[in-house]
N, C-alpha and C positions, 0 to 999 in steps of 0.2 A: 728602462723606460719609465716615464712618468705614469703613475696609476691614475686612471680616469675616475672621477668622483661624480656622484649624482646627489641632488639636493631634494629632500622631501619637504614640501611646504603645506601646512594644514591651517586653514582658517575656519572658524566656527562663528556663525550668527544664526539667522532664523529662516533658512531656506532648506531645500532638499539637500541630501548628502551627496556630494559630487566627488568622484575619484577621477583625477586628471593626471596624465603623464605628459611631459614635454609641453607645458603651457604656462602662462603667467596669470596670476590672480589679480584682478582689478575690479571685482564685483562684490557687492554686499550680499554674499550668500555663503552657505556652508560648503567649503571646498576642501578636498584633499588633493594637493597638487605636487607633482614631481617634476622639477626642472633639471634637465640633463645638460651637463657642460660639454657633452660629446654629441656629435651629429650621428644620425642613423644612416646605414648604408641603403636601406630600403625606405620608401617614403610615400605611402598612399594617402590620398585625401579622401575623407569620408563622404559618402553619398548623402545628399540631403534627405532627411528622414521625417516621417510623421512622428507624432508623440509616442504612439504605441511601439513603433520600431525602435525609437531612441531608448525607451525603457527596456524593451526586450534585449537589445544589444548590451545595455548596461548590466542587466542581470546575468547575461551570458559571460561578460567580461569578468564579473565577480564570481563566476562559477556557481551561481545560486541553483541552477538546474541540477548540478551534481549533488549538492547538499540535499535538495528535495528528494532525489533518488535514495540517498542514504537514509533519510528519515522515513520515507514511505516504506522501505524494506522492513520496518518494525511493525507495520500494520499486519494483522493476522489473516486478512481476507483479500481476495483479488479486488473486490470493489472498494475496500478500505484503502488499499494501496493507491488505486486510481484517485479516490477522493482526497487522500492526503497530499498527493503530488499536485493535484489541481488547486487545492486550497492554498498550499504553500506558495505555489508559483504565482497566484493571482496578486498577492500583496495589496489587496484592495480594502483592507480594514481601516475604519476610522479609529480615533484614539480610544473611545469607549469599547469598541469591539476588540481591540488589542488587549485591553485590560481584562475583558471577559475570557479571551482565549488563554491568557496566562493564569487566570483563576481556574479554568478547566484543567489545565496541565497540572497545577499545584494540587487540585482536588484528586486527580487520578494518581499522582505520586503518593499522596496520603493514603489512598485506598490500597495501593500496592504495598505500602509499608505496613498497613494494618494487618495484612496477611489472610484475611477472611474472604476477600473478594477476588473473583476470577473475571478479568476483563479480556481474556484470551479467547477469541472467536475461531481459532484455527480448526476446531473440531466440526465447525459448521461449513457445509458447502454452500456458500452464500449465493453463488451463481444459480444453483438449483432453486433456492428460495426465490430469487428474482424472477426466474422463468416460470415458477409455479404461480407467483402473483400475477404475472402477465396472462397466463392461461385462464386464471379465475376472472380477471378483468374482461377477457374476451369471450368468456363462457365456453372455453375449450376444456375438456376433461383433463384433470391432473394426471401425471404419471405417478407411479408409486414412489419413486425416489424423490420426486418433488414434494409430495405430501409428507414423506418422512423427514425431510430437511426443514420444512416449515414447522413441523411439530418440534423438532430439535431446537430451533431458534426460539420458539415460544417457551420451551422448558428452560433454556439458558437464561432468558430474560426474567422468567418467574423466579429462578434460583437467585438471581441478582437482587430482586425485590425482597426475597426472604432473608438473604444475608444482610441487606441494609436494615431491614426492620429489626433483626436480631441485634445488630450493633447499636441501633438507636435505643433499643430496650435496655441495653447495658449502660449506655451513656447518651442522654438526650442531645448533647452538644454535637454528636457525630453528624447529625443531619446538616447542621450549619457548616461544619468543617469540610464536608464533602460537596457543598454547593459549588458550582451549579449542577454537578453531575447527579446528585441525589434527586433533584427535581426531574432530570431527564430519565432516571431509572424508574421513578414512581409514576411518571406521566401515563404510560400505556396501560390499558386494561387487558389483562391476559384471561381469555376465556378457555378454561380447562377442558370444556366439552369437546372441542376439536382435537386437542392433544390426546385425550382419552380414546376418542374414536379411532384415531390413527394407530394408537398402540394396540387397539383391539383387532384391527384388520390387517396390519402390515408388520411383517417380521423385521428384525434389526438389519437383515441383509437386503431389504427392499422388496422382498417377494410378498405377495398377498397371501394371507393365511387361509388354509382350508376351511377354518371355522368362521371366516368372514361372512359366509352365507351358506344355506343348505344347498342351493343350486350349484354353487361352486364346489362344495364338498362332494356331491354326488357325481358331478361331471368329471372331476379329477379322479375319483375312484374308478369310474368307467374307463377313463383313459389308461390308468395303470393296469387295469384288468385286461384290456384289449392288447396292450403292449406285451404283457406277460404271455398271453395266449399266442400272439404272433411269433414271439421269440421261440416258444416251444415248438410251434408248427414248423418254422424254418429250420430249426435244429434237427427235427425229425427228417425233413427232406434231405438235408446234408448227410445224415447218417445212413439214409437209404441208398446212397450212391455206392456202386460196387467197386468203382475205381479207387484203390487205396492211395494212389498218388495224387488224387484230385485235391486241389487247394481251394476250398470254399469257405466263406464266412458270412455270418449274418451282418447286415448293414442297414442303415437308414438313409435314403436319398429323397430329398424334397418331401420329407414327412411321411414317406411310405417305406415299410419294412420290406427288405428284399434279400437276395443272395448275391454276393460278389464272387466271380469265378474268372478263370481264363477263357478266352474267346473260343477255344476248341472244345470247351465243356458246355457251351450254350445249348446244344441239342439234347443234352442229358436232362435238362430241366424243362418241364412243360409250363411255360409262363410267358410273360410279356417283357420285352426288352425295355429297360428304363434308361440305360446309358451305356456308351461304349467309350471307355477312357483310353488314355495313352498307356503304353506298356502292355497292351493286350488284355487288360482287365475289363470285365463286362459285368453289368448289374442286371438281374432279371427278377421279376416278381412272379412267383408261382401262382398258377390259376387258383389254387386252394386258398391263397392269402388275399385275393383281390377284394372279396366282399368284407372281410374283416378289416382290411386297410381302409375301405370306404367308411365303415362304422367308426374307425379311429379318427378319421378326418372330421366326421360329424361331431364326435365327442369333444375333440379339441376346439371346434367352433363354439360348442356350448360353454367350454371353459373360458374362452376369450370373451364371450358375451357376458358371462357372470362376472368376470374381472372388470369389464368395462362398466357394468352396472354399479359395482362397488366404487370405482374411481369417480363415476358421475355423482354418486351420493356424497363422496368426500368433497367434490368440487362445489356442490350446492351448499354443503355445510360451511366450507371456507368462504363462500361468497357472503354468507350471513355475517361473518366477522371480518370482512375484507378490510374495512377502514382501520380496525384495531391492528390487524396483521401488518398493514402498510406502515402504521406508526411504529410498530416494533422494528420493522426492517429499517426505517429511517433512523431511529435512535440507535440501532445497533451499528450502523455504518458510522454515525457520529461518534459513538463510543470507541469504535476501532481507530478512528482518526485521532481522537484525544489520547487513547492509550499508546498510539505510535509516538506522539510527541512526548508523552510522559516517559515511556520506556527508553527512548533515545536520550532524553535529558538526564535520566538516571544513569544509563550505561556510560555516558561520556562525562559524567561528573559536573553537569551544569548547575548553575545557581539562578535563582529567581531574579530577573532584572527589575530594576526600579526605573520605569519609563515615566516621562513627564513632558508636559507642554511648556517649552521655554517662554519667557516673556517676549513681547513683540519686539522690543528694542534689542534684546539679546546682549545687553551691555551690563557689566558689573564692575566692581572696584577691586577685585582680587587679582593677584599676580599669578602667572603660570607656574612658578616654581615653588610655591608655598606648600610643602608636604604636610604641614600641621593642620590643614583644612579638614573639617568634617566631611564625610562622604557626600552628604546632601548639598554641600557648598560647591561641589565641582560641577562644571558644565557637562563634562564627560568623565566617567570614572570606570576604568576597566582594569582591575588588578589581575596580573598573571593570566592574560587572555590568550587562549589557544586558537590557532586557525583550525576550524572544525574539520576541514578536508585533510589537513596534515595529520591531525590526531586520528582520523578514521584510517588513513593509510598505515599509521603506526600500529593500530589495533589489528588491522588486517594482516600485517606482517607477522604479528605474534600468533594469530590463529593458524596461519599457514605453517609457521615454524613448528608449532606444537603438533600439527598433523604429520609433519615430515619426519620428526625425530621420535624415538621411542621414549626418551626421557625429556623432562622439561628444562633441562639445564640451559640449552641454547635459547629457548624461548624466554627464560628469565633474564638472560643477557640482553636480548633484544628489548625487553620491556624497560630496561634502564635507560635506553636511548630515546627518551621522550622528545618531541619537538620543543623548541625553545619558546616559551610564552613571552608575551610583551605586556608591559605596563603602560596604560594610557591614563594620564591624570591631567585633564585640561580644565583650568579654572575659569570662572566667569570673567568676562572682559577680554579674554585671549582672542586675538584676531588671527594670528599666524604662529604656527609651531614649525620650526625648521629642523629636519632630521637629515644628517649627512652620513655618507658611508660609501664603501666601494661597491662595485657591481657584485651581485649575488650576496649582498650583505643583509638582506631581509627587509628592505624598505617596502617593496611591493607587497610582501606577505603582511606587513603591518597595515598597509592601506586596506587590503582585502579583509583582514581580520575585523577592522572597525566596520566596514560596510556590511559584512556578513552578520556581525553582532547586532547591528541596527535592524537588519531584516529578520533575524531570528527572534528578537524581542517583539517586533511588530506582529509576527505571525504566530506568537504563542509558544515559542520554544525558549527553554532556558539558555542563557549565554554561558559559554564554556570559560568561566573565570573562577578564580580561587574563592571569591566571595561575591555577594550580590553586586551586580554592576549597576551603574547609574548612567543613563544616556537619554538624550532627547528623543521624542517620537517624531518621525519624519513621514509626511504623507507620500513622498516618492523618493526613490534612491536612484541616482544616476551615476554612471561611471564611464571613464574613458582611460584605459590603461593599455599601453603598448604602442606599437608603431604601425597601426593600421592606416592604410591610405587607399585612394581610388586612382588607379592608373587611367581609367576612362576620363577623369576630369583633369589628369595631369597636374595635380596640385602637390606641393611639397608636403613633407610630413608635418612641418610646423603649421602651415596654413590649413592642412587637413584637420589637425587637432583644434585649431581656432574655430573652424566651422562646426566641429562637433560640440565644443564647449558653448558656442553660440546657441546651438539647438537646445542644449541642456539648460542654459540660463533662461531661454524663452519659455521653458516649461516649469521653471522654478516658481514656488509659491512662498508665502510667509512661513510655511511649515516644511 
């Protein structure tokens, strides 16, 4: 049989980046179009959409949400992962903001390469810091674990400032090289007094120290003394039983020390019944232990009050520095987001993209096939560009293989089967680029690679190409790939795609 072929048509000018399949280009905009010579067996027409839905569907078609998840996984805190995913998904940056995001990513990569800086926040329970700040804002006493994590975050940021100052002392140019992250790190004021106070009163395991106050120390000593005496008393009661086969043991139920025994032994102990459990086990509090148990409850209440007083004191101290602590929290999340972009870009071998605003007419005098052109003379230049999700799947397979086998031989074999990269070199003045090939020949992957590269550059990620990519900045990126249709409207596949491309064109701008 005759092999069915598909044609990929790409036209570049001055509008949004549009990926289209099964449609015809006749509009002055930036379009990536695939015209199929074969009809589809299924054929829905797209529902009329608002602008936000059109863009959301476009991002979904390009699988931008999946790439957002991959990058967000490199954030080291739960709040950082949420913020990374939200920021990447929004794609609401203007041109200057995109340049700033790329500068942040580049600065973070330089800091990681420097080796003296730790941007890894995984040791901080950031959700506890967040809840601690909320408690302080509402004048609710902190918990010990919240105060401990707030102090840990302040120490982390202080260490960053110390490391940055040390690097600048060795070479004054480092401050500029790390911009704009260096400004972000040096901006907050760290008040050591709160950190020192937390260190004085809370142990590393989150318990309040006996030395935090004299009232707490005395109350805890009394609790320990009473528990020791109660245990001795109850052991004596058990030893006094003449029945050698009796099975009795000291226990604590609802804060009161007692003796657990079988139900038929209850009459042998002069006391109060505390509980009757399943399996015939019963708990009784001897009369001799009642007054001492009451004292124990009172002593424990004194401990709780002393601990509450200490936590209230910490809360008042934190409220004095609350604005500074909120700043540290804000900048920490921003650093975690930046570090996620930088770590991803390094791990996947990305390169800093050169984005630019194309001229309004978008027309030049260069031909599409001139390979001698300088990189800056191309309208779009993506050398050996990988589809990021395919590369992610490849790396994931390698990790799974290394976990599954004892030696790395199989994993090394898998690592050689890299996805095939594509070269995109579109010169100025090019209106249409036609790519032909059989089904499953990689045309759709090429389309998605360009769309994802444009979004990655816009959102501050490095592009996965062998060298610095050059591509226009787009204010919006729209796509329609596949054979989606609406059975409710009973439109053919072709007319459904025409409706979708009409929606896209109506939202297109000069960028």
